[in-house]
C-alpha positions, 0 to 999 in steps of 0.5 A: 916405302919407308926405306926410300922416304929419307931419299925422297926427303933429301931430294925434295929439300935439295929441289926446293933449295935449288928453286929458291936459288933460281928465283932469288933476287937477293944475295942473302936469300941466295946464300940462304937457299944454298944452305938449304941445298947443303941441308939436303946432303945431311939427310942423304948421308944419314939415310946411307948410314941408317941400319934397321934396328941399329944401335950406336957403334959402342962395343964396350959391353958386347962382342962386335958383330952381335948386334947391328950397328949404324955406320960411324964413318957416315955420321963422321961425314954428316958431322964434317958436312955440318961444319963445312956448310956452316963455314961456306955459309959464313964466308958467302955472307961475308962476301955478300956484306962486302958487295953491299958496302961497295955496291950498295945493292943486294940484287945481282941484276944491278951489279953491272961491274961484275959483267964480263 
């Protein structure tokens, strides 16, 4: 059960973010819910790279292969995911500010000019 718990936590965080995204009537809240969905990927990546009893992949004092280590590639992907998530969130918030300035509303239903 403990091996499945991080995957369940990632799925729960993702579903909470998707629920908030689907029910939000405010663009700022929508961006926040999208950031919550993105944070589920951090948990998922770290769960994939985890090993029981693993330590940091530093081999300055021991030979490689003598002890289990966590996967450093997955850790690097998680850090990259954090940077990409922050960048996307900042870009979306900048777009929300522009929409607010031009249309004087943050409700997506009131943005009639954006309809096809």
